[in-house]
C-alpha positions in Angstrom: -14.8 -21.8 -23.2 -13.6 -21.9 -19.6 -10.5 -19.8 -18.9 -7.9 -21.2 -16.6 -5.8 -19.2 -14.2 -2.8 -19.8 -16.4 -4.5 -18.1 -19.4 -5.7 -15.0 -17.5 -2.6 -14.5 -15.4 -1.9 -14.3 -11.7 -3.4 -11.3 -9.9 -2.3 -9.8 -6.6 -2.5 -12.1 -3.6 -2.2 -9.9 -0.4 -1.3 -12.9 1.8 1.5 -14.0 -0.5 2.8 -10.4 -0.7 2.6 -9.8 3.0 4.5 -13.1 3.6 7.4 -11.6 1.6 7.5 -8.5 3.7 8.4 -9.8 7.1 5.9 -7.6 8.9 6.0 -8.7 12.6 3.7 -8.8 15.5 3.3 -5.4 17.2 4.2 -3.4 14.1 2.3 -0.2 13.1 1.3 0.0 9.5 -0.3 2.7 7.4 -2.4 1.5 4.4 -2.5 4.6 2.1 -5.6 4.4 -0.1 -7.0 1.3 1.6 -10.1 1.0 -0.5 -12.4 -1.8 0.9 -9.5 -3.3 2.9 -7.9 -5.6 0.4 -4.6 -5.3 2.3 -5.9 -3.9 5.6 -7.4 -7.1 6.9 -4.4 -9.4 6.1 -2.1 -6.7 7.6 -4.2 -6.6 10.8 -3.7 -10.3 11.2 0.0 -10.0 10.5 0.6 -7.4 13.1 -1.5 -9.2 15.7 -3.4 -7.8 18.7 -0.5 -5.7 19.8 0.0 -4.1 16.4 -2.1 -1.4 14.6 -3.2 -0.7 11.0 -4.2 2.8 10.0 -6.5 2.6 7.0 -6.5 5.8 5.0 -8.8 6.7 2.1 -10.4 9.8 0.7 -13.7 8.0 0.1 -16.0 7.7 3.1 -17.8 4.7 1.7 -14.4 2.8 1.5 -13.7 3.6 5.1 -17.3 2.6 6.1 -16.8 -0.8 4.5 -13.5 -1.4 6.4 -15.0 -0.2 9.7 -18.1 -2.4 9.3 -16.2 -5.5 8.3 -13.7 -5.0 11.2 -16.6 -4.5 13.7 -18.5 -7.5 12.3 -15.3 -9.7 12.4 -14.3 -8.5 15.9 -11.0 -7.0 14.7 -9.9 -4.3 17.0 -6.5 -3.2 15.6 -7.7 -1.2 12.6 -8.2 2.6 12.7 -9.9 4.1 9.7 -9.3 7.7 8.9 -10.4 9.9 6.0 -7.3 11.6 4.4 -6.4 13.5 1.4 -3.0 12.1 0.8 -2.2 14.8 -1.8 -2.1 17.4 0.9 0.9 18.0 3.1 0.6 16.0 6.3 -2.6 14.6 5.0 -2.7 11.6 7.3 -2.3 13.7 10.5 -0.1 11.0 11.9 2.9 12.0 14.0 6.3 12.0 12.4 8.2 8.7 12.7 5.2 6.8 14.0 4.8 3.7 11.8 7.0 0.8 10.8 5.5 0.2 7.4 3.5 2.1 4.7 1.5 0.2 2.1 1.0 2.0 -1.3 -1.0 -0.2 -3.5 -2.3 1.2 -6.8 -2.5 4.7 -5.5 0.1 6.7 -7.3 -1.3 6.2 -10.8 -4.6 7.8 -9.6 -3.1 11.0 -8.2 -1.4 14.1 -9.5 0.6 15.0 -6.4 2.7 11.8 -6.3 5.7 13.4 -4.6 3.5 14.7 -1.8 2.2 11.2 -1.1 5.7 9.8 -1.1 6.9 12.6 1.3 4.0 11.9 3.6 5.0 8.2 3.7 8.6 9.3 4.5 7.4 11.7 7.2 5.3 9.1 9.1 7.8 6.2 8.7 10.3 5.6 11.6 14.0 5.8 10.6 14.6 2.4 8.9 10.9 2.0 8.3 9.8 0.3 5.1 7.3 0.9 2.3 5.9 -1.5 -0.1 5.0 0.1 -3.4 2.7 -1.8 -5.8 1.7 -0.2 -9.1 0.2 -1.4 -12.3 2.8 -2.8 -14.8 3.1 -1.8 -18.4 3.8 -5.3 -19.5 0.2 -6.6 -19.6 -2.6 -4.2 -20.5 -5.4 -6.8 -20.6 -6.8 -5.3 -17.3 -6.2 -2.2 -15.3 -5.9 1.5 -16.1 -4.8 3.0 -19.4 -1.1 2.9 -20.2 -0.9 6.7 -20.1 -1.7 6.9 -16.4 0.5 4.0 -15.2 3.8 5.0 -13.6 6.8 3.6 -15.4 8.8 1.1 -13.2 12.1 3.0 -13.4 10.4 6.4 -12.9 8.7 5.0 -9.9 11.9 3.8 -8.3 13.5 7.2 -9.1 10.6 9.0 -7.3 11.4 7.1 -4.1 15.2 7.4 -4.2 14.8 11.2 -4.7 12.9 11.3 -1.4 15.6 9.6 0.8 14.5 6.0 0.3 16.8 3.1 -0.7 15.3 0.4 -2.9 15.7 -2.8 -0.8 14.3 -5.5 -3.1 11.7 -6.4 -5.8 8.6 -8.3 -4.7 6.6 -10.8 -6.7 3.2 -9.3 -7.3 1.6 -11.3 -10.0 1.4 -10.7 -13.8 -0.1 -7.2 -13.7 1.9 -5.2 -11.1 5.4 -4.1 -10.3 6.3 -4.1 -6.6 9.3 -3.2 -4.5 10.2 -2.5 -0.9 12.1 0.7 -0.1 13.6 1.6 3.2 13.7 5.1 4.8 17.3 6.2 5.2 
C-alpha cells in the first residue's frame, strides 16, 4: 500500500516557515542546534549576501556537514560554531548582536532549557525575534516520547518569564507547535 502525504501528515517545511517570519536581507540570525543545516541554508538565502547566519551545534559532525555543504555550494554567509547552549554565554556572541534566533527541536533534548532561552535573549537585539519550534503532543506517530516533549502552554510560559512577548503562532505542520516571540 502506498501512503499519501495526507495519510502521513504534513512535516516541517523550512521554506514555508521562513516565509511566515519576514526575515529580511541583511539580518543576522543565530540557528541554535543547527544539526545538518535544515534551517541554516534556507536562512542563508533569506538574509542574502549582506546577512549572516551563525550555525551552532554541540556535535562537530553536524557543523562539519554544514561547513562542507556551504563551501561546496559557494555560500559565504554561514559561520559554524561549536557551542554548549546549556552553558551561560555558550554561543560566545556579543550581547544584542542578532536580529533572529531559531530554536527548532532543541528544548526537548536539553535539561537546562532556561539557560538556552536566556542565551537567546542575551544575543538578541532589543525588539529581536525568536522562532520556537518544538514537537507537539497531538500526534505521536513520529518524534520523541511524550515524556520529553515540552507542553505548548509551558513552552510559552518559559519564554514570557524571560522577558519575551508571544507575537503569533506559526503554522509548522502536523507534528510541531511553533510561535514567534519578541524580546521586550
